[in-house]
N, C-alpha and C positions, 0 to 999 in steps of 0.2 A: 417467549423470549421478551425480556423487558427492554425498554428503550435504553436504559443505562448499560445493560449487557451488550446490546447491539452496538452501541457507541464504543464501548471498550474493545470489543472484538474488531470493529472497523479500524480503530486507531492502531491496534497492535499489528494487524495485517498490512495496513497502509505503510507503516514504518518498515516492517519486514520486507515488503516488496521493494521499497526504495533501497534498502541496504543490499538486497540481493542484486539489484540493478548495478550498484557500485561494484560488487564483487564480479559480476559478469563483465562489466566494462573494463575492469582491471585485467581480467583474464583475456579479453579480446585484445587489449593493448599489448600484453606480453606475447600473445600468439602472433599478431600481425606486424608489430613495429620492430622489436628486436628479433622476432621469429625464433625465440628460444624454446618455448614449451607450449603445449596445448592443455596443460593440467588445469589452469584456471577456468577455461571454458568447459572442460570435462566435468569439473566439480560444480561450478556455479550455474552452468546451463540448466541441468535438471532441477537444481534448487530453485532457481528463479522461475522456471516453468511451473513448478508445483505451487509456489507462493503466488504467482500470477493468477492461476486458476482459483486459489483460495480467495484472493482479493476480489475477483469477479463474483464469486458465490457470496462472500460476506457483504459486498457492496449491494447486491440485489436483496439480500435479507435485511440489511440495514434500511434500504430504501423502503421496503414494505413496512417494517416495524416503526420507522420514524416518519413515515408518510411523506417521503420526498416527492417533489413534482417529477413528472417524466423528464423534464429538461435537466434537473439537477441529477437525476439518476444517470442519464446519458453522459453528462459531464464527468461524473464519478467513474464511469466505465472508460471513457476516452482518456482520462488521466492515468489509466493503467498502462498506456503505451509509451509516452515519453519518459525518459529517466527522471526519477525523483518527483514527478508530478503528483503522485499519490499523497505525498506529504503536503504539498501545496494545497491540494483539495481538502485534506483533513483540516488544515488551518483555516481555509476559507469557510468550510462548513461549521466549524466551531465559532468563528467570528460572527457568522450570520445566524447563529442559534439553530442550526440544522442538526447539530450533534449536542446532546446534553453535556454539561460541563463535567470534567473529571472531579472526583472527590478530592477535596483538599485534605492534605495531611498536615495536622497541626502538632507542634511539639508540646509535650506535657510540661 
């Protein structure tokens, strides 16, 4: 796996994990506040769980390929727990040159 591929996979899974958190939080709100339906939790619970596991695996792979320090790796893993923290970590890692930059798309 190349560093660019690892970075791209990490970015995709980090954003997907954050979006699945939003879906799960919305489902929990509907379940517990107006107490109308459990459908949101039923749908987004397994989706979020699967993406969470994928994030942990991809973060560990990216850590190895991109040669992150143990401290940065632990931070990436800890950021999988609070809602939307994976996007924050992705931005931090990009800003600090720990993720290779995305390819620029130029208009012809």
